[in-house]
N, C-alpha and C positions, 0 to 999 in steps of 0.2 A: 866816265872819267871826263872833268873838264876840260873843254877846249882851249883855253888859255892858262898858263901858269904864271903866276905871278914870280918875279925875279927881284925887284926893287920896290923901295918904300912900302916895306911890310909893317911899319911900325907907326902907319897912322892909328888913329882911334877906330873901332868896329861902330858899322851901322847893322842893325838888325832889320832884317826884311823878310818876304815871304815870299816863296816861289812854286806855284803851283799847288797850294796849300802845306808846304813845309818850310821850317825854318831855317834861312839861309842869312848868312854873314858876308858882309862888302866891305871896303875901308872907304872912311870920310873922303870925299872927294871921288871916288868914282864914279863914272856915268853907270846908268842903269845895263848897257852893252857890256862892259868890264866886269861888272856886278855880276852877272849871269851867267857871262861866258867862263868868269873863275870857279863859278857851281855847276854846270852841264854842260853836255857836248852841243847843243844849240841855243841858239837864240828863243827862235819859236817856231812853229811849223806856219807855211801858206795857208791861207784861209781856202787857197784855190784847188790844191793837189793834195794836202797834207806833208807837202815836202819840206825837210828842215832847213831852216834859214839861220845866217850867222851873223848878217849886215852886209854892206859891199863896200859901199864908199867912206864908210866911218866920219863924215862930216855932214851929214845932214842933206846931201842935195838929192840922194834915190830914196828908193820908197821902199826899202828891204828892211830898215830895222824897227817897222810900226810893232809896238807892244800894246798889251792891254792890261790894265788894271781889274781886279776882279769886279766891280762896279761897273764896267764896261767902257770906261776912260780909255782912249788911244792914244801912247805919246812914242817918241823917237827916242829909241834907248839910245841911240849914239851922242844926244845932245842934252839928254834929261840926268841930272844927278840924281842918285840915289839918295833915298829918305828914309829917315829909321820909320818902321811899319809898313813900309810900301807893300803892297800886296799884288803882285806880280803874275799873271798867267800866259803861258809861252804853249799853250795847245790851240789850234785855232777852233773857235765856237762851234763852226761845221765849214767842210768844204765843199767845194762842187767840182764832182767830175766830167 
């Protein structure tokens, strides 16, 4: 079940993207954070313990919302807008116990 539920602005154009290898949709103008959390229970897994993370400050001041693209590029989910065809990965590449 998604962590966020969209209550308004439902009539913007849709943007197709991929989350963990699965097709997903967001709305034009959504941040990656909003796009992911309206589709999933978490934003990402932390690479240190594998724990679920969902963002913290929501304005780019902390380090909680870093995500990766399939090619390994890192981005801040709270301040990056979703783009058509974006291929996001929420699972940690490996975490250290």
